[in-house]
Backbone bond lengths (Angstrom), bond angles and torsions (degrees), N, CA, C in turn:
res aa  C-N    CA-C-N  psi(-1)  N-CA   C-N-CA  omega(-1)  CA-C   N-CA-C  phi
1 X - - - 1.487 - - 1.572 105.26 -
2 X 1.358 124.69 132.73 1.345 127.60 -175.70 1.632 106.94 -104.46
3 X 1.245 117.94 148.09 1.579 119.36 177.33 1.312 104.59 -108.40
4 X 1.437 118.53 107.40 1.605 120.10 -178.58 1.415 114.82 -71.03
5 X 1.294 116.46 155.66 1.438 128.58 178.19 1.637 103.26 -81.65
6 X 1.384 109.68 133.31 1.438 108.71 174.03 1.584 114.15 -100.04
7 X 1.418 110.84 6.37 1.459 114.84 179.42 1.556 114.24 -82.64
8 X 1.329 114.60 -168.72 1.547 116.13 -179.85 1.514 112.13 -64.53
9 X 1.213 124.03 -26.25 1.505 128.04 174.78 1.458 114.15 -79.70
10 X 1.371 119.78 27.74 1.391 124.95 -174.13 1.572 116.14 -49.19
11 X 1.275 110.11 130.84 1.632 117.59 -174.44 1.324 113.33 111.79
12 X 1.438 119.28 -18.67 1.484 117.85 168.73 1.434 116.48 -73.75
13 X 1.369 116.72 135.63 1.453 125.72 -173.79 1.521 106.33 -69.61
14 X 1.252 121.52 122.44 1.616 127.12 175.07 1.568 104.22 -67.26
15 X 1.334 121.14 -43.29 1.466 124.05 -178.10 1.493 105.54 -138.80
16 X 1.208 121.83 92.67 1.530 123.81 -176.22 1.522 108.77 -50.16
17 X 1.372 103.75 128.68 1.501 114.82 173.86 1.561 112.58 59.74
18 X 1.210 115.51 33.83 1.570 116.54 -177.11 1.530 108.25 -105.48
19 X 1.316 107.11 127.81 1.551 114.42 176.64 1.489 109.00 -79.62
20 X 1.230 122.49 166.00 1.503 123.74 -176.45 1.576 110.20 -68.17
21 X 1.349 115.37 -38.62 1.359 122.00 173.87 1.499 115.44 -52.08
22 X 1.376 115.53 -46.44 1.437 119.55 174.71 1.541 113.25 -62.69
23 X 1.197 115.57 -47.35 1.522 119.83 178.02 1.496 109.32 -55.28
24 X 1.381 116.98 -45.84 1.364 120.28 177.80 1.631 116.86 -59.71
25 X 1.274 109.91 -46.32 1.527 116.29 173.23 1.434 112.94 -63.11
26 X 1.339 122.50 -36.52 1.383 125.38 179.95 1.672 107.53 -64.12
27 X 1.384 110.19 -46.97 1.505 118.06 -179.00 1.543 107.06 -58.84
28 X 1.331 120.10 -44.44 1.556 129.99 -174.20 1.609 95.44 -59.50
29 X 1.184 122.14 -61.28 1.596 124.60 -171.52 1.400 108.41 -54.14
30 X 1.243 117.55 -45.61 1.522 115.72 -174.04 1.614 113.71 -70.90
31 X 1.227 117.81 -46.57 1.510 123.54 -174.67 1.486 114.22 -74.24
32 X 1.481 112.20 -25.98 1.436 115.27 -177.88 1.596 109.33 -93.86
33 X 1.360 118.56 2.29 1.474 118.80 -179.64 1.584 105.04 -69.84
34 X 1.294 111.88 141.10 1.465 117.91 177.06 1.528 113.10 -67.74
35 X 1.353 119.90 -22.87 1.419 119.95 -173.64 1.471 115.15 -90.06
36 X 1.251 114.74 -145.15 1.569 114.43 -179.89 1.567 107.01 -85.09
37 X 1.384 115.70 174.27 1.428 118.21 172.61 1.473 118.70 -54.36
38 X 1.379 109.08 -37.75 1.428 120.55 -171.05 1.602 104.45 -66.48
39 X 1.394 107.31 -44.68 1.613 111.75 -179.62 1.469 109.34 -67.92
40 X 1.222 118.01 -34.63 1.509 119.83 178.14 1.585 111.89 -61.76
41 X 1.314 111.93 -45.13 1.498 117.79 177.73 1.461 108.28 -60.34
42 X 1.363 124.91 -41.04 1.335 130.73 -171.79 1.661 112.11 -80.21
43 X 1.293 113.90 -13.28 1.415 119.62 -177.43 1.472 118.33 -57.53
44 X 1.264 113.77 157.83 1.573 117.16 -175.78 1.469 104.12 -65.60
45 X 1.224 122.75 -44.01 1.545 122.88 -176.15 1.581 113.62 -61.39
46 X 1.314 113.62 -45.78 1.441 117.88 174.41 1.499 114.93 -61.57
47 X 1.379 117.04 -46.43 1.383 121.16 -177.94 1.512 117.83 -62.81
48 X 1.480 110.65 -25.93 1.452 118.50 177.29 1.412 110.43 -67.61
49 X 1.349 118.29 -26.86 1.466 121.06 -173.82 1.449 111.74 -91.16
50 X 1.421 118.93 -27.27 1.435 125.53 -172.48 1.488 104.63 -143.91
51 X 1.179 124.64 68.47 1.522 126.59 178.96 1.531 110.90 -69.65
52 X 1.311 115.66 119.71 1.418 125.97 171.61 1.572 109.78 77.98
53 X 1.384 119.28 17.90 1.346 120.93 174.56 1.495 113.13 -100.72
54 X 1.304 117.97 131.58 1.420 123.01 176.80 1.563 116.86 -72.30
55 X 1.229 119.38 153.11 1.533 123.39 -178.02 1.582 108.17 -56.20
56 X 1.386 115.77 -45.02 1.404 115.52 -177.69 1.483 117.80 -66.37
57 X 1.436 118.08 -11.51 1.420 124.64 170.35 1.482 119.68 -72.23
58 X 1.361 108.12 -14.01 1.531 119.20 -175.27 1.488 111.89 -115.29
59 X 1.281 118.15 -40.91 1.391 125.00 -175.25 1.602 113.57 -126.23
60 X 1.375 125.41 122.79 1.362 120.32 176.12 1.356 117.64 -91.46
61 X 1.284 124.99 163.23 1.412 125.17 177.86 1.491 107.74 -81.79
62 X 1.434 111.61 160.18 1.469 115.71 175.15 1.569 109.71 -101.29
63 X 1.239 112.91 -168.43 1.484 115.39 -179.30 1.489 114.66 -65.09
64 X 1.346 115.85 -32.72 1.438 129.11 -175.95 1.494 119.09 -105.96
65 X 1.264 117.42 -24.81 1.489 125.46 -175.91 1.472 112.63 -126.10
66 X 1.430 108.51 142.76 1.446 114.35 168.86 1.388 114.03 -73.09
67 X 1.351 109.66 174.77 1.486 116.54 -175.11 1.603 109.07 -63.51
68 X 1.316 110.69 -46.56 1.417 115.32 -177.84 1.576 115.82 -64.98
69 X 1.364 110.73 -28.98 1.495 117.14 178.49 1.516 110.58 -73.00
70 X 1.367 116.46 -33.03 1.507 124.34 179.64 1.539 107.82 -64.38
71 X 1.352 114.36 -47.73 1.333 122.17 -176.49 1.660 111.18 -71.17
72 X 1.390 108.65 -30.97 1.472 114.59 -175.73 1.629 108.91 -71.68
73 X 1.295 117.43 -17.68 1.542 119.12 -178.27 1.482 105.64 -73.49
74 X 1.389 117.51 -37.54 1.444 121.57 -178.65 1.534 111.47 -75.06
75 X 1.313 108.97 -37.23 1.526 117.91 178.58 1.494 110.42 -60.77
76 X 1.328 119.19 -39.41 1.448 123.99 179.07 1.547 108.97 -73.73
77 X 1.346 110.45 -46.38 1.601 111.13 -178.50 1.472 111.74 -65.33
78 X 1.278 123.01 -29.52 1.486 122.47 -179.74 1.525 109.01 -60.25
79 X 1.386 120.10 -58.46 1.426 110.93 -177.98 1.448 117.02 -71.67
80 X 1.269 119.33 -18.61 1.601 119.59 171.49 1.576 109.52 -63.97
81 X 1.294 113.05 -41.97 1.454 119.37 -177.41 1.525 111.83 -65.65
82 X 1.434 113.08 -39.20 1.402 117.13 177.70 1.574 116.57 -63.35
83 X 1.407 107.90 -40.31 1.558 118.40 176.66 1.522 108.09 -64.56
84 X 1.307 118.65 -47.28 1.500 121.78 -179.40 1.434 108.62 -59.92
85 X 1.448 120.67 -47.31 1.527 118.06 -172.37 1.570 107.69 -70.33
86 X 1.251 121.05 -29.87 1.584 116.17 179.74 1.471 107.77 -83.33
87 X 1.247 119.89 -29.59 1.505 118.97 176.20 1.503 113.18 -63.93
88 X 1.313 115.64 -27.23 1.485 116.03 171.41 1.413 121.91 -61.38
89 X 1.457 105.12 -37.49 1.443 114.78 179.87 1.502 116.25 -93.01
90 X 1.389 120.25 -17.77 1.302 122.52 177.29 1.566 112.09 -126.40
91 X 1.334 122.39 56.92 1.478 124.58 -170.51 1.489 113.00 -62.29
92 X 1.369 110.26 -40.05 1.630 113.44 178.52 1.434 114.57 -65.62
93 X 1.265 115.83 -35.91 1.535 121.62 -174.25 1.528 104.63 -71.27
94 X 1.319 114.89 -33.19 1.549 118.90 -175.29 1.555 101.08 -75.11
95 X 1.316 123.71 -37.11 1.514 120.58 179.05 1.534 106.04 -67.26
96 X 1.255 120.17 -39.35 1.523 123.87 -171.37 1.449 105.91 -62.84
97 X 1.477 114.25 -45.73 1.483 115.17 -170.20 1.591 113.20 -91.86
98 X 1.261 109.30 -11.56 1.523 112.75 -174.08 1.384 113.80 84.34
99 X 1.342 117.68 163.87 1.511 121.99 -177.10 1.523 114.17 -57.81
100 X 1.367 114.14 -49.47 1.424 120.08 -176.64 1.423 112.18 -72.59
101 X 1.447 119.04 -39.35 1.496 120.11 -179.06 1.563 109.05 -64.63
102 X 1.260 117.22 -39.55 1.433 126.99 -174.67 1.553 108.84 -69.77
103 X 1.352 115.50 -39.02 1.420 121.20 177.17 1.482 110.57 -64.89
104 X 1.309 117.22 -39.96 1.481 125.98 -175.59 1.563 103.83 -66.79
105 X 1.363 117.14 -45.30 1.389 119.98 -177.69 1.649 110.08 -57.71
106 X 1.279 109.68 -52.76 1.454 118.71 -178.65 1.526 113.56 -58.94
107 X 1.270 116.16 -40.54 1.531 122.72 173.39 1.521 107.68 -53.38
108 X 1.294 116.55 -52.68 1.434 119.02 -178.33 1.580 113.85 -70.86
109 X 1.304 116.33 -35.69 1.501 120.24 174.28 1.431 116.27 -59.81
110 X 1.293 117.20 -44.53 1.520 122.15 -179.60 1.409 118.38 -63.59
111 X 1.404 107.47 -26.31 1.524 112.48 -179.75 1.576 110.48 -77.50
112 X 1.302 116.11 -33.68 1.397 123.00 168.44 1.576 118.89 -72.00
113 X 1.329 112.10 -37.89 1.452 122.85 -176.46 1.408 110.55 -132.05
114 X 1.428 121.56 70.13 1.496 122.32 -179.76 1.593 107.54 -68.71
115 X 1.291 111.44 150.46 1.383 121.97 168.48 1.545 117.65 -48.81
116 X 1.432 116.70 117.19 1.434 114.66 -178.46 1.477 109.14 -114.21
117 X 1.271 119.18 9.08 1.572 122.41 -173.26 1.687 105.76 -116.06
118 X 1.188 107.66 168.00 1.523 124.58 172.54 1.558 106.17 -75.67
119 X 1.215 118.95 -22.73 1.507 124.82 -177.09 1.437 108.90 -118.97
120 X 1.278 120.92 144.60 1.482 128.88 175.81 1.586 113.23 -86.67
121 X 1.261 113.69 6.07 1.547 117.78 -178.78 1.595 109.78 -60.57
122 X 1.412 109.43 -34.49 1.411 112.67 -172.12 1.419 114.10 -92.73
123 X 1.400 117.87 -0.61 1.447 126.43 -168.53 1.544 107.76 -52.61
124 X 1.339 118.35 -46.08 1.484 120.99 -164.16 1.550 111.09 -96.01
125 X 1.376 116.22 20.87 1.414 114.24 -175.06 1.545 113.21 -66.25
126 X 1.347 115.17 -24.78 1.426 114.37 -170.62 1.658 104.57 -109.87
127 X 1.242 119.71 9.56 1.441 120.29 -177.35 1.501 116.94 -59.01
128 X 1.458 118.11 -46.45 1.426 119.41 178.17 1.543 113.97 -54.46
129 X 1.362 110.54 -49.37 1.545 110.07 178.37 1.545 116.25 -62.74
130 X 1.437 113.32 -33.87 1.415 114.16 176.16 1.493 108.50 -65.18
131 X 1.348 121.49 -41.00 1.550 119.18 -178.34 1.420 110.27 -59.93
132 X 1.292 119.51 -36.55 1.528 125.23 -178.31 1.556 108.88 -55.40
133 X 1.273 118.54 -33.08 1.442 122.95 -176.98 1.460 119.62 -110.84
134 X 1.419 114.60 -0.34 1.475 123.42 -165.24 1.644 106.13 -67.32
135 X 1.238 123.01 124.85 1.525 124.04 -177.26 1.551 110.03 -68.20
136 X 1.502 114.50 140.23 1.333 116.04 172.39 1.590 116.44 77.87
137 X 1.390 115.62 5.29 1.466 117.23 -176.93 1.488 112.62 -83.48
138 X 1.265 122.44 118.52 1.425 126.50 -174.51 1.670 105.67 -74.21
139 X 1.225 114.26 144.30 1.492 123.38 -178.24 1.377 111.80 50.27
140 X 1.323 117.11 52.12 1.604 126.25 -173.82 1.529 109.85 -54.36
141 X 1.390 117.46 -41.74 1.401 120.79 -174.39 1.545 113.17 -64.87
142 X 1.331 113.78 -45.97 1.434 125.99 175.71 1.567 106.31 -57.36
143 X 1.320 114.31 -54.29 1.505 116.91 -177.10 1.489 113.26 -57.69
144 X 1.423 113.00 -42.87 1.385 117.02 178.29 1.523 113.93 -59.93
145 X 1.225 119.91 -48.11 1.421 123.26 176.53 1.551 116.67 -56.10
146 X 1.447 107.39 -42.72 1.507 113.59 177.11 1.553 112.03 -64.00
147 X 1.248 112.02 -44.99 1.593 118.07 -177.07 1.569 103.29 -58.72
148 X 1.280 122.06 -49.44 1.429 127.67 -179.54 1.555 114.12 -57.47
149 X 1.299 118.03 -44.82 1.384 122.34 175.24 1.459 110.82 -68.42
150 X 1.236 121.09 -45.09 1.569 120.29 179.24 1.551 112.14 -65.24
151 X 1.388 115.54 -32.37 1.437 117.65 174.71 1.448 106.57 -63.34
152 X 1.410 123.99 -49.81 1.321 121.28 179.31 1.530 114.57 -56.86
153 X 1.246 118.95 -38.23 1.401 120.00 172.17 1.427 121.52 -60.15
154 X 1.341 114.90 -37.40 1.451 122.12 168.46 1.541 115.86 -57.57
155 X 1.457 109.84 -49.75 1.339 118.29 -176.00 1.508 114.87 -65.56
156 X 1.281 116.71 -33.08 1.439 123.42 -178.22 1.651 105.26 -75.11
157 X 1.192 112.70 -34.35 1.507 119.08 -179.13 1.568 109.66 -60.59
158 X 1.329 112.22 -38.91 1.497 118.45 -173.55 1.537 114.47 -97.73
159 X 1.326 118.16 2.13 1.388 132.95 179.39 1.535 113.20 -75.55
160 X 1.239 123.24 143.34 1.453 128.00 171.02 1.498 111.26 -55.10
161 X 1.227 120.60 146.96 1.491 128.47 179.83 1.600 102.14 -99.82
162 X 1.371 113.73 114.84 1.521 119.59 178.53 1.542 101.66 -104.78
163 X 1.372 113.91 154.12 1.477 118.05 172.00 1.503 115.42 -69.74
164 X 1.251 122.70 144.35 1.486 128.70 -175.51 1.468 105.01 -87.66
165 X 1.390 115.65 166.77 1.449 119.46 173.06 1.658 108.39 -61.83
166 X 1.239 114.89 145.12 1.482 120.68 175.98 1.455 112.49 -87.15
167 X 1.243 126.46 153.00 1.322 133.86 170.92 1.602 113.75 -46.66
168 X 1.414 107.49 -44.92 1.465 115.62 179.03 1.503 112.39 -64.20
169 X 1.325 119.89 -39.50 1.493 127.03 177.87 1.662 106.52 -63.45
170 X 1.211 115.63 -45.33 1.488 118.97 -179.40 1.493 110.91 -64.62
171 X 1.258 117.02 -46.65 1.513 126.74 179.44 1.534 111.49 -60.79
172 X 1.341 112.70 -26.62 1.498 115.12 -174.82 1.472 111.69 -82.20
173 X 1.324 126.15 -12.38 1.438 132.51 -171.96 1.577 101.00 -75.76
174 X 1.253 121.29 119.41 1.468 124.60 166.37 1.558 115.47 -58.56
175 X 1.284 113.19 140.20 1.578 119.02 -170.87 1.597 104.61 -56.79
176 X 1.271 118.56 -38.47 1.555 120.77 -179.08 1.510 113.67 -65.21
177 X 1.277 116.36 -16.81 1.516 115.29 -176.64 1.509 113.86 -98.84
178 X 1.360 114.59 -7.34 1.520 110.46 -177.90 1.481 117.52 -69.02
179 X 1.278 120.15 -29.81 1.528 123.65 179.06 1.616 105.64 -62.94
180 X 1.235 126.77 -30.28 1.445 130.69 -174.34 1.599 109.03 -96.67
181 X 1.180 117.82 4.06 1.604 119.44 -168.74 1.589 101.94 -86.45
182 X 1.245 110.36 149.78 1.478 121.95 172.50 1.499 107.27 -117.74
183 X 1.370 123.30 124.89 1.352 126.56 178.25 1.598 113.71 -98.09
184 X 1.224 112.76 130.49 1.475 113.94 -178.42 1.602 112.26 -110.36
185 X 1.399 117.41 120.66 1.459 118.98 -172.31 1.568 110.93 -67.81
186 X 1.302 112.95 157.59 1.442 118.97 175.55 1.621 107.46 -64.84
187 X 1.281 115.55 165.01 1.402 120.24 179.01 1.497 119.27 -64.46
188 X 1.447 111.80 -35.15 1.501 118.64 172.64 1.483 113.13 -88.29
189 X 1.323 110.44 66.70 1.449 110.28 -176.82 1.625 102.63 -147.10
190 X 1.380 113.95 135.47 1.494 114.98 173.40 1.493 102.91 -139.08
191 X 1.389 115.17 147.75 1.459 123.88 176.49 1.487 109.04 -109.36
192 X 1.328 123.97 122.86 1.461 121.34 175.00 1.498 112.23 -119.09
193 X 1.316 110.87 125.11 1.494 115.19 166.88 1.400 115.96 -78.86
194 X 1.373 116.05 128.58 1.457 119.64 177.75 1.351 116.94 -126.97
195 X 1.308 122.19 156.64 1.451 130.88 175.28 1.497 117.36 -106.84
196 X 1.372 114.47 -11.20 1.462 121.92 -172.17 1.516 103.99 -130.23
197 X 1.406 115.76 158.30 1.522 118.60 179.50 1.653 107.65 -82.67
198 X 1.297 113.57 66.63 1.435 113.64 -177.53 1.515 112.58 -82.87
199 X 1.327 117.59 -20.34 1.494 117.90 173.06 1.478 114.20 -65.04
200 X 1.482 115.17 -34.67 1.459 122.21 177.55 1.437 110.25 -70.52
201 X 1.331 114.93 -32.78 1.533 121.49 -178.26 1.601 104.96 -64.37
202 X 1.250 118.04 -44.76 1.506 123.26 -174.47 1.539 102.11 -61.11
203 X 1.181 124.27 -48.93 1.460 131.27 -174.33 1.553 107.69 -60.40
204 X 1.277 111.19 -49.28 1.511 122.82 -177.15 1.595 114.30 -58.62
205 X 1.273 110.93 -33.20 1.522 118.25 -169.21 1.563 110.13 -100.20
206 X 1.213 118.98 1.79 1.545 123.47 -174.41 1.635 107.28 -76.60
207 X 1.259 115.65 -7.57 1.550 116.94 177.22 1.428 109.64 -94.70
208 X 1.279 118.20 -100.37 1.617 119.15 -179.13 1.531 111.97 -93.11
209 X 1.395 116.09 -4.29 1.349 120.45 173.41 1.648 113.71 74.59
210 X 1.336 112.48 23.47 1.366 113.56 -175.17 1.564 111.74 -104.98
211 X 1.343 122.01 -0.22 1.320 124.32 177.56 1.466 115.47 -62.10
212 X 1.349 114.92 142.97 1.479 119.59 178.43 1.498 107.36 -93.06
213 X 1.447 116.08 149.56 1.417 114.29 174.76 1.541 118.66 -68.59
214 X 1.303 119.04 146.49 1.458 120.61 -172.06 1.555 103.88 -71.97
215 X 1.358 112.30 144.13 1.324 121.08 172.50 1.428 121.45 -73.93
216 X 1.404 122.04 149.08 1.504 123.69 178.06 1.479 106.51 84.39
217 X 1.451 104.55 167.42 1.501 117.07 -179.42 1.501 110.77 -95.06
218 X 1.299 113.60 148.75 1.437 119.49 -175.77 1.583 107.24 -140.40
219 X 1.375 121.77 71.76 1.298 122.76 -169.58 1.585 117.48 -61.81
220 X 1.261 123.30 150.97 1.376 123.99 177.98 1.508 106.94 160.79
221 X 1.324 115.81 -147.00 1.472 118.75 -173.45 1.556 106.08 -149.40
222 X 1.356 116.40 160.34 1.499 123.87 170.47 1.444 107.08 -134.61
223 X 1.380 105.82 127.54 1.568 116.02 172.37 1.448 109.37 -88.14
224 X 1.229 121.27 128.67 1.480 124.70 177.81 1.530 108.90 -117.01
225 X 1.310 120.58 127.08 1.337 121.99 -172.65 1.672 110.18 -154.55
226 X 1.375 110.29 160.32 1.438 110.11 178.11 1.482 110.09 -122.37
227 X 1.377 113.12 139.46 1.579 118.64 -175.78 1.446 100.32 -136.21
228 X 1.352 119.48 134.76 1.610 122.63 173.84 1.502 107.51 54.01
229 X 1.348 120.56 31.41 1.489 122.57 173.38 1.514 114.32 72.36
230 X 1.408 110.83 17.90 1.413 115.09 168.59 1.464 113.54 -122.61
231 X 1.390 117.61 139.87 1.483 122.48 -166.43 1.742 101.00 -99.73
232 X 1.353 107.45 136.30 1.438 114.31 -178.30 1.367 111.39 -133.22
233 X 1.355 120.28 161.95 1.527 124.87 174.90 1.646 108.54 -128.79
234 X 1.347 105.39 141.51 1.530 111.27 -179.44 1.520 104.26 -128.21
235 X 1.370 115.19 114.15 1.482 117.65 178.86 1.532 110.13 -76.99
236 X 1.301 112.33 141.74 1.511 120.54 -177.96 1.471 109.75 -123.80
237 X 1.241 109.94 135.27 1.508 120.89 167.05 1.555 114.15 -61.99
238 X 1.297 119.07 149.80 1.503 121.45 -177.37 1.652 105.94 -44.22
239 X 1.455 121.98 -53.27 1.507 117.71 -177.83 1.542 109.65 -62.58
240 X 1.306 123.65 -39.94 1.380 121.19 179.05 1.530 115.60 -66.39
241 X 1.513 111.04 -33.89 1.399 105.58 175.80 1.523 113.88 -76.49
242 X 1.225 116.46 -32.34 1.539 117.51 169.06 1.552 113.51 -51.51
243 X 1.220 119.41 -46.18 1.454 123.10 -174.45 1.526 102.38 -70.31
244 X 1.341 121.63 -51.07 1.427 118.20 175.03 1.516 120.15 -55.89
245 X 1.318 116.35 -39.89 1.367 120.59 178.55 1.559 113.15 -63.96
246 X 1.335 116.09 -34.87 1.343 118.72 173.65 1.535 119.87 -73.01
247 X 1.371 113.01 -34.94 1.444 119.01 170.55 1.611 110.51 -68.18
248 X 1.298 124.15 -45.08 1.437 122.47 172.61 1.553 114.08 -60.95
249 X 1.331 114.25 -23.41 1.501 116.84 -175.38 1.518 108.71 -84.99
250 X 1.341 118.89 -5.38 1.437 122.88 -175.62 1.458 125.48 105.78
251 X 1.291 114.43 -1.68 1.500 125.48 179.87 1.515 110.29 -63.76
252 X 1.297 122.44 142.36 1.400 120.27 167.16 1.489 113.62 -65.92
253 X 1.386 116.77 168.26 1.511 113.85 -173.85 1.565 107.02 -69.47
254 X 1.343 122.08 -32.23 1.371 118.91 -178.17 1.560 109.18 -69.91
255 X 1.311 118.72 -34.01 1.498 122.52 -179.32 1.585 105.07 -69.17
256 X 1.234 115.97 -46.90 1.539 122.60 -177.21 1.569 106.02 -61.77
257 X 1.244 125.03 -46.29 1.374 122.59 178.54 1.633 116.70 -58.13
258 X 1.398 107.89 -41.55 1.514 112.64 177.07 1.591 107.42 -62.45
259 X 1.308 117.15 -42.78 1.546 117.16 -175.32 1.578 105.75 -72.47
260 X 1.202 124.72 -33.07 1.491 125.12 171.50 1.530 112.53 -55.32
261 X 1.430 115.59 -51.58 1.361 123.81 -179.72 1.472 115.42 -67.94
262 X 1.284 114.27 -11.00 1.579 117.50 -176.68 1.426 111.98 -79.16
263 X 1.285 115.66 -12.85 1.479 126.05 -178.56 1.519 112.82 -73.43
264 X 1.334 117.06 174.74 1.403 121.65 -171.43 1.546 109.52 -77.41
265 X 1.300 118.72 -29.66 1.333 122.40 179.95 1.436 115.89 -85.60
266 X 1.380 117.04 135.87 1.425 115.34 -170.14 1.590 110.91 -79.02
267 X 1.246 116.54 137.47 1.576 124.33 -175.29 1.446 107.36 -104.33
268 X 1.339 116.58 114.99 1.527 115.38 177.94 1.550 107.66 -96.70
269 X 1.338 107.42 152.50 1.576 115.13 179.77 1.563 109.68 -55.56
270 X 1.362 119.69 -28.85 1.408 118.28 -179.20 1.620 110.01 -74.45
271 X 1.294 116.76 -25.84 1.485 124.87 174.19 1.570 108.29 -58.73
272 X 1.328 107.24 -54.63 1.511 118.39 -171.01 1.499 104.30 -58.97
273 X 1.295 116.72 -54.10 1.526 124.94 -176.38 1.642 105.15 -51.75
274 X 1.374 118.95 -50.68 1.256 115.52 -175.88 1.583 118.57 -68.60
275 X 1.317 115.32 -34.48 1.438 123.98 174.98 1.511 104.93 -64.49
276 X 1.231 129.68 -54.54 1.402 126.15 -174.76 1.467 108.64 -64.88
277 X 1.251 129.06 -36.53 1.427 137.89 -177.32 1.654 99.95 -64.13
278 X 1.236 121.36 -52.53 1.379 123.81 -172.43 1.613 109.84 -69.23
279 X 1.251 115.05 -39.15 1.442 123.18 179.40 1.453 113.54 -61.93
280 X 1.341 109.72 -48.67 1.611 114.58 176.39 1.387 113.32 -66.44
281 X 1.450 119.04 -35.93 1.414 121.30 175.09 1.488 112.82 -55.15
282 X 1.312 110.83 -48.30 1.572 117.96 -177.51 1.444 113.32 -74.79
283 X 1.335 120.04 -1.45 1.472 120.86 168.58 1.576 106.94 70.10
284 X 1.274 113.30 41.75 1.547 114.69 177.16 1.668 115.28 -78.80
285 X 1.296 117.06 -16.25 1.365 118.81 -172.61 1.622 107.31 -120.22
286 X 1.286 115.04 147.97 1.426 118.22 -174.79 1.681 110.71 -115.48
287 X 1.219 116.01 -14.81 1.406 115.81 -175.35 1.610 104.68 -158.05
288 X 1.357 116.11 157.48 1.421 128.19 163.51 1.488 111.68 -127.91
289 X 1.342 111.71 139.09 1.539 117.96 177.08 1.499 103.65 -121.23
290 X 1.427 117.11 153.56 1.315 127.30 174.39 1.517 118.14 -130.97
291 X 1.307 122.12 122.63 1.348 118.26 173.37 1.469 116.08 -75.15
292 X 1.304 121.48 140.42 1.449 119.64 -179.27 1.526 109.18 160.25
293 X 1.227 117.37 173.57 1.553 122.96 175.03 1.349 112.09 73.73
294 X 1.365 124.27 21.55 1.447 124.25 -177.70 1.582 114.88 117.14
295 X 1.288 113.56 161.71 1.578 113.19 178.31 1.484 110.95 -61.60
296 X 1.374 110.96 136.58 1.458 118.40 172.17 1.492 117.48 73.18
297 X 1.484 111.56 3.27 1.603 113.93 176.67 1.447 110.93 -93.99
298 X 1.213 114.84 144.59 1.529 121.29 170.24 1.462 121.76 -135.14
299 X 1.304 120.56 149.39 1.464 118.83 172.93 1.508 105.44 -109.78
300 X 1.411 108.36 143.45 1.514 115.89 -177.54 1.526 106.57 -113.42
301 X 1.356 118.83 140.75 1.431 123.32 166.44 1.579 104.45 -115.74
302 X 1.211 119.95 125.94 1.516 117.75 168.20 1.559 110.49 -151.97
């Protein structure tokens, strides 16, 4: 497919024997390059699509702009759009790093993980793991936990909403069956293990954004969930997180309690009661299954 010239020398090929997909890949390589337009044109990726072809053979100047200036507009817009897209999913991380620091992080990130989809909803899928290894990043551990938590918030926001266990279903379970029950979380649920108080930082920066991160580690977990189209967070102590992690991993309630009590912190029966009461009230589980009645048979409450 040839790209025709719309100028007075109509009929000249702008990019000899160039198919549209090659032109698109060339344009992508140039505008997504982290350097200047000239550096993007001279990049290996762009040269692979248009070897030996000058910029003027692909893009024409306008009445007011040179060829390089026209491409430069898209070059600048591309990175700005990437920053805006990731800032919408990671606003607290952006506040922590500052505008310039976050933009630098995004510039490096999109070189390693460029957008491969028609939508930017998936652009930030690998940002937490990239933050964990990004060179020169201050407070890397805090940033990593913060990115993981914000990713969970974004995922829960987009997840389907499934009905939670009803009070009637919970009340119908015989007391003797609770130990062998398995609880199944709702679809819009994520459990994040954290080492730093990143959930508190998100709350503290929702106003003017000037709050500083709290110093020191604070291990535990954060349950992120959606209910009635609102996204919520529930901070968990290390024992509560261990219990929830076991439940979400498929352990029975009896097995999960044993695992939670195996930790250093003592778990009281009153604590277990309060945790289960709160979790059920928040609608974190959508079903219960029970082993019994013969091999391979289960009973389900939902």
